[in-house]
C-alpha positions in Angstrom: 0.0 0.0 0.0 1.4 3.4 -1.0 1.8 6.4 1.2 -1.1 8.1 -0.5 -3.5 5.3 0.4 -2.4 5.5 4.0 -3.2 9.1 4.1 -6.5 8.5 2.4 -7.6 6.1 5.2 -7.0 8.8 7.9 -8.4 11.5 5.7 -11.5 9.5 5.0 -12.2 9.1 8.7 -11.4 12.7 9.5 -13.6 14.0 6.6 -16.5 11.9 7.8 -16.1 13.1 11.3 -16.1 16.8 10.2 -19.1 16.1 8.0 -21.0 14.8 11.0 -20.0 17.9 12.9 -18.1 15.9 15.6 -15.0 17.2 17.3 -12.4 14.9 18.6 -13.7 15.4 22.1 -17.2 14.5 21.0 -15.8 11.3 19.4 -13.8 10.5 22.5 -16.8 10.8 24.8 -19.0 8.6 22.5 -16.5 5.8 21.7 -14.5 6.0 25.0 -11.3 5.9 22.9 -8.7 8.3 24.1 -8.3 11.5 22.1 -4.6 10.8 21.5 -5.4 7.5 19.8 -8.1 9.2 17.6 -5.5 11.7 16.5 -3.0 8.8 15.8 -5.6 7.0 13.6 -6.2 10.2 11.6 -2.4 10.8 11.2 -1.8 7.1 10.3 0.5 6.7 13.4 -0.7 3.2 14.3 2.4 2.4 16.4 1.1 4.9 19.0 -1.9 2.7 19.7 -1.8 0.1 22.6 -1.3 -2.9 20.2 -2.0 -4.4 16.8 -5.4 -5.7 17.9 -6.6 -2.3 18.9 -5.7 -0.7 15.6 -8.5 -2.5 13.7 -10.9 -2.4 16.7 -10.5 1.4 17.1 -10.7 2.1 13.4 -13.9 0.1 13.0 -15.5 1.8 16.1 -14.4 5.2 14.7 -15.9 4.4 11.3 -19.2 3.1 12.7 -19.5 6.2 14.8 -19.3 8.5 11.7 -21.7 6.3 9.7 -19.1 4.6 7.6 -19.0 0.8 7.0 -16.2 -0.2 9.4 -15.8 -3.7 8.1 -15.6 -2.5 4.5 -13.2 0.2 5.4 -10.9 -2.3 7.1 -11.0 -4.6 4.0 -10.3 -1.7 1.7 -7.2 -0.5 3.6 -6.1 -3.9 4.9 -2.6 -3.6 3.5 -2.0 -0.3 5.3 -2.9 -1.8 8.7 -0.8 -4.1 11.0 -0.9 -7.8 10.3 -3.7 -9.8 12.0 -1.3 -12.8 12.4 0.8 -11.3 15.3 0.8 -13.2 18.5 -0.8 -10.3 20.3 -3.8 -10.3 17.9 -4.2 -14.1 18.1 -4.1 -13.9 21.9 -6.8 -11.2 22.0 -9.0 -13.2 19.7 -8.6 -16.3 21.8 -9.6 -14.4 24.9 -13.0 -13.9 23.3 -13.3 -17.5 22.0 -15.6 -19.6 24.3 -13.9 -22.9 23.2 -10.4 -21.5 23.9 -11.5 -20.3 27.4 -13.0 -23.8 28.2 -9.7 -25.5 27.3 -7.8 -23.0 29.4 -10.1 -23.7 32.3 -9.4 -27.4 32.1 -5.6 -26.7 32.1 -6.0 -24.4 35.1 -8.1 -27.1 37.0 -5.4 -29.7 36.4 -2.7 -27.3 37.7 -4.8 -26.5 40.7 -5.1 -30.3 41.5 -1.4 -30.7 41.2 -0.7 -27.8 43.5 -3.0 -29.3 46.1 -1.2 -32.6 46.0 2.2 -31.1 46.5 1.8 -30.1 50.2 0.3 -33.6 51.0 3.3 -35.3 49.3 5.7 -33.0 51.2 4.1 -33.9 54.5 4.3 -37.6 53.8 8.0 -37.3 52.9 8.8 -35.3 56.1 7.0 -37.9 58.3 9.0 -40.7 56.6 12.3 -38.9 57.1 11.5 -38.2 60.8 10.6 -41.9 61.4 13.8 -43.1 59.7 15.9 -40.6 61.8 14.3 -41.9 65.0 15.1 -45.5 64.0 18.7 -44.7 63.2 19.2 -42.7 66.4 17.8 -45.6 68.5 20.0 -48.1 66.7 23.1 -46.0 67.4 22.2 -45.4 71.0 21.8 -49.2 71.6 25.2 -49.9 70.0 26.9 -47.1 72.0 25.4 -48.5 75.3 26.7 -52.0 74.6 30.2 -50.8 73.7 30.3 -48.7 76.9 29.5 -51.7 79.1 32.3 -53.7 77.4 34.9 -51.0 77.8 34.0 -49.7 81.2 37.0 -51.3 82.9 39.6 -49.9 80.5 38.0 -46.5 80.7 38.4 -46.4 84.5 42.0 -47.6 84.3 43.0 -45.0 81.8 41.0 -42.2 83.4 43.9 -40.6 85.2 46.1 -40.8 82.1 43.4 -39.1 80.0 43.0 -36.4 82.7 46.7 -35.8 82.7 46.8 -35.6 78.9 43.8 -33.2 78.9 45.6 -31.0 81.4 48.8 -31.0 79.4 46.9 -30.2 76.2 45.1 -27.3 78.0 48.4 -25.9 79.2 49.9 -26.1 75.7 46.9 -24.2 74.3 47.3 -21.5 77.0 51.0 -21.2 76.3 50.3 -21.1 72.6 47.7 -18.3 73.0 50.2 -16.3 75.2 52.8 -16.6 72.4 50.4 -15.3 69.9 49.5 -12.3 72.0 52.0 -9.5 71.3 52.2 -6.2 73.0 53.0 -3.0 71.2 56.2 -1.3 72.5 57.8 2.1 71.9 61.5 2.5 71.2 63.5 5.7 70.6 65.6 5.6 67.4 67.2 9.1 67.4 66.9 12.4 69.2 67.8 16.0 68.3 67.4 19.4 70.0 64.2 19.9 68.0 62.6 16.5 68.3 63.0 12.7 68.1 62.2 9.6 66.1 60.5 6.6 67.6 59.5 3.1 66.5 56.3 1.3 67.6 56.9 -2.4 67.4 53.9 -4.8 66.9 51.7 -1.9 65.9 48.1 -3.0 65.3 46.5 -2.4 61.9 43.9 -0.1 63.5 45.7 2.8 65.3 43.6 5.2 67.3 45.5 8.2 68.7 44.2 10.3 71.5 45.8 13.7 72.2 45.2 15.5 75.5 46.9 18.2 77.6 47.0 19.3 81.2 47.4 22.9 80.1 47.1 25.0 76.9 49.1 23.3 74.1 49.1 23.8 70.3 49.7 20.6 68.3 49.5 19.2 64.8 49.4 15.7 63.2 50.9 14.9 59.8 50.4 11.6 57.9 52.0 10.8 54.6 53.2 14.4 54.2 49.7 15.9 54.7 48.5 17.6 57.9 45.4 15.7 59.0 44.6 17.8 62.1 45.9 20.8 64.0 44.6 22.8 66.9 45.0 23.9 70.5 43.9 21.8 73.5 43.4 22.8 77.1 43.0 20.8 80.3 39.3 20.2 79.6 39.6 19.1 76.0 41.1 16.2 74.0 41.1 15.0 70.3 40.9 11.5 69.0 41.8 10.4 65.4 42.5 7.2 63.5 45.7 6.7 61.6 45.1 4.8 58.3 46.4 1.2 58.3 48.4 2.0 55.1 50.4 4.7 56.9 54.0 3.7 57.9 54.5 6.7 60.2 52.9 9.8 61.8 54.6 13.1 62.8 53.4 15.2 65.8 54.4 18.8 66.5 53.9 20.0 70.0 54.0 23.7 71.0 54.1 22.8 74.7 55.3 19.2 74.9 55.6 18.9 78.7 51.8 19.3 79.2 50.9 17.1 76.3 50.0 13.4 76.5 49.6 10.9 73.6 48.1 7.5 73.7 48.0 4.9 70.9 45.3 2.3 71.2 45.1 3.1 74.9 48.9 2.7 75.4 50.7 5.9 76.6 53.4 7.2 74.4 56.0 8.7 76.7 57.9 10.7 74.1 58.9 13.6 76.4 60.3 11.9 79.5 62.3 9.4 77.5 63.9 12.1 75.4 65.0 14.0 78.5 66.4 10.9 80.1 68.3 10.0 76.9 69.9 13.4 76.8 70.9 13.3 80.4 72.4 9.9 80.1 74.5 10.8 77.1 76.0 13.7 79.0 77.0 11.8 82.1 80.4 10.9 80.6 81.3 14.6 80.0 83.1 16.9 82.5 81.1 18.6 85.3 80.9 21.8 83.2 79.7 19.8 80.2 77.1 18.0 82.3 75.7 21.2 83.5 75.5 22.6 80.0 73.7 19.4 78.7 71.2 19.4 81.5 70.4 23.0 80.8 70.0 22.2 77.1 67.6 19.3 77.9 65.6 21.6 80.2 65.4 24.2 77.4 64.3 21.5 74.9 61.1 20.7 76.9 59.8 24.2 76.3 60.5 24.5 72.6 58.3 23.3 69.7 59.1 19.6 69.4 58.6 17.4 66.4 58.1 13.7 67.2 57.9 11.0 64.4 56.5 7.6 65.3 57.2 4.8 62.8 55.0 1.7 62.8 56.6 -1.7 62.5 
């Protein structure tokens, strides 16, 4: 069918509607076909309709409403319309066929009967399984009782040996668990006048650091070359942060180190007192004048800005 014939079908319906004095709204109200579908029919846009079955049904209803022979119009423009052999069209026709509906009801009835039998079959199977399980358990219990009566003497003789073996096994397990439990420790690697470097052995993968102060103290925390936090703490405040498990070290800067406390996973990090002790110890081999100078230097160090690096091992 050519494009002109397609246009003629829509134009034929539209001209008949106008001749009858109907608007699209009038036609929609009378046929109950949505206005957008009526426009699609007049414009030959059949893909906008709900389906192939509705194309012919709507066109026939439209034609009959404007006093045209709907069946004749469908026959005349058959090639311009969607095929009547599509599955959707066949399904719609079968829905209105009494014989088809009767066959479908028979199939549904058989399915319903099967669904009713399934629960009954399942209950029977469960009962059989339970009975078999009880029988097997009873058989095992009888066998176990007979064996226990035969071996009662050997069990009493070897009782003390078994108890000793159990105690030994328990002791080994406790010793093994103690070996597996490792405690994190801090070790100073180096110290300068401006700070120190430390190592945390057996560091856990999750490292929670808590910063606190007994007085006003400015501090900052640097991880991987980036400052993750900085601020000033007082005696009534503290700050907690988590060091990423991928970090190999963390660097602290303290403006007032003597009043600052640091804990890692609840374990106190005594970076200040150990630094002072180390400095004092290294100066003990010097002359009296030298010792006085070193002690003065250590004392001065505690009031300066200190940079403390903690490496995780």
